[in-house]
N, C-alpha and C positions, 0 to 999 in steps of 0.2 A: 287669731286663727278663725276662719269662717268655715263652717261645714254645713251641708244642707241635707234635709230629707227630701224625698221626691215631692215636687211641687205640682199643684194643679195647673192645667193649661188654660184655665179660664182667665180671660183678660177683662179689663174694665175696672169700674169703681169697686173698691173693697175696703175692708177695715184692717189696719195693721195693729196687732196687739204686740207691743214691745215690753218684755219683762226683764227686770233684774233677776238675779238668782239667789244669792245669799240674803237671808232675812226677808225674802220676798216669796219666791217659789218654795225655797227651803226655809224652815223656821229658824235655823241657826246658820253660823258661818262655816263653810266647808273647810277653809284654811285652818281654823282653830279647832275644829271638831277632831281632827286627827291627832291632836296633842294628847288625847287620852291613851294613845299607844306609847307615849313616853314614860319613863320611870316616874312614878308618882303623879303622872299627868301634867308635869311642869316642864317648861322650857328652861334649859340651863342658864344660869345667871350671866355667864360670859357672852352667850348669844344675845340675850336681851339687852345687855349693856352695849353691844355693837349696834343693835337696831336704834337705840336711843341716841347714839352718836351720829349715825348716817341717815336715819329716818326714811328708809326705803323698805316698804312692806314686802315687795317681791324679793329683794335681796335677803331680807330677814327670813322669809319662808324658805328660800333656797338653802340657807344655813341650817335651818331646822330639818329639812328633808335630807340633807347630807349627813346630819347627825343621826337621824333615824336609820339611814342606810348603814352607818358605821356600827349601829347596835344590832344589825341583822334583821331589822324589820322588813318584811317582804312585800312585793307588790300586791300579793293576794291579801295580806293583812290590811294594807291601806285601803284597797278597793272594798273589802268586806266591811271595814269600819265606816267608810263613807256611805255604804248602802244601808247602814243602821239609822241614818239621819231621818228625821220626821219632816214631812212636807207641812208647810203652813196650812192651817185649816182652809178647806175649800179650794186649794190650788190644784190638786189632782183632778177635781171635778171641772175646774176652769179649763185645764189643758184638754180634757176629754171633750168638753162641750165645744170648744172652738174647732177641734179637729174634725167634728161632724159637719162643719159648715165650710163649703168651698170658698165663700167670700170673706173668710177671716184668715189672715196669715199671721202666724205666731212666730216671733223671733225672741231670742234671749241675748241680752247685752250684759256681760258680766266680767268683773275683774277676778273671777275664780280661774279655773283652767279646764281644758277639754277633758282630761281624765276624770276629774271630780264630777263634772256635769254629766258626762256620759254614764258614770256609775250610778248616780242618783236616778236619772231618767230610765235607764235600762232596767234598774231594779224594780220599777213599777210598770214596765212595758210602755213607757211614754215617749221614747226617743222619736218615734215616727210622728208624734203629735206636734212636734216642733219643726218648722220649716227650715230655720236657719239659726245658727249659734255663732255669736261674735264673742270671743274670749281669748285668753292667753293660750298659745299652743303648748302642749305638754305631752310627754311620753316617758316611759321607763326605758332607760338605756340598757345596754347588754348586761350590765352588772346588777340591774334591778333597782337603780336609783332613779327617782322621779325627777325629771328635768323640765323646768318651765321657762318659756321664753316670753318676752314682752310682745303684746299684740302689735303695737306700733309706737312711734314717738310722735309728739305733737307740741304745738306752741300755744295751747289754750291758756288765756290769761287768768282763768278762774283757779283759785287754789284748791277747789274741791275735787279737781281731776287728778288722779295719780299720774305719774310721768309715763306710765306704760299704756294708758287707755283714756282717751277722751270720748265719752259716749255720745256727745253731741256730734262730733266729727264722724264717728262710726255709724250713727243713725242716719246722718245726712248722706253719707256715701252709699249706704244700703238703699235708701229711698231713690236716690239718683239712678242707681243701677237698675232698680225695678222699673222706673219710668222709661229708661232706655229700652227695656224689653216690652214696653206697652202696658205695664201694670201701674195704675194710678189709685191712690188711696183717698177715699172720701173722708175718712176719719183716722186719726192716730190715737191709740190708747196706750199711754205709758204707765207701767206699774213698777213702783220702786219703794225704797225705804230710806236710803242714806244720802249723804252729801254729794256723792258722785252721780246721783240721779237728778240733781238740781240742774246741772248744765244742759242736758238734753231737754229738760222740761221747758227751759226758756225759749227754745226754738219753735215750740208748738203754737198753734193758732186757735182762734175762737171756736172752730168746729171740732177741735181735738179735746182729749181728756187726759188729766194726770190723776193717778190713783196713788196717793202717799199712804203708806202703812201707818196706822195710828200708833203712837208711842215711840216713833223713830224720828230721826233728824230731818228728813226731807220735808215733812209737814211744817216744821218750825221755820225752815228756810223760806218756804213759800209764804208763810204768814208774815215773816219779816220783810220780804220783798214787797208785798202788798201794803203793809203798814207804812213803809217808807215812800209809798206813792210811785214805785217803779213798775214797769210794764210786766205783767204776767197774763198772757192772753187765754190760755187753755182753761177749760172748766176743771175744777178741783173736786174730787170725790174721795174723801178719806175712807179707809177700809180696815177691817179686822179679819175678814174672811173673803175668800175668792168668790163666794156667793154674790157679794155686792157688785163685783165686776161682771159676773155673768148677767145680772139683771140689766146693767147698762148695755152690754153687747146685744141683748135681745131687743132693745129699743132701736138699735142702729141697723139691724139686719132684717 
């Protein structure tokens, strides 16, 4: 699902700030955060066993959401729970900083879903600071059960991409769409933490930047890529706080 806030009409060179959501903008994982609503905060063993057999995270979450619905957990309870999540240090400041500059476009690429992302951003009045969100479509059905669809299907050869979202393809399609509209980016800054952020990072160039969160798997995959003598063109700036990313943006604009 893609959805947009109002965009600036300014064309020409600009910076694209592309951010993951779970463990990047938000300090924790939105999918697992809502488990605290379950009895004892635990997923039933039979659902976990099914996930281990089929290894599909989206299908696993669907089963959990269906179970939550059967328990009478309401949409309001889920949304209120999500709004309790903490932003990663410096991330609210990063979103506010970039929104003050017309030559920075901020997008989110996330394997979370639209309901969770909206709840987090709207809870801090930050929805309008993000120009575009690429994520799995979701909505509560008439009975109040949250339904999540796959963003797309793809044939990416990297095992790090879940079957429902290749961020490299999604990022490429977004940039191509912008170029068709006359918007060209002088730099791309990609901010992420996990394995599924590695694939889009490989497509970036020498003028671009990758910000892997310290203590998470993306930085290790980048190090392994370089140690094996394989191509990784973008500049790498590890971070713990969004302040580090703001400092780089200041040098670019």
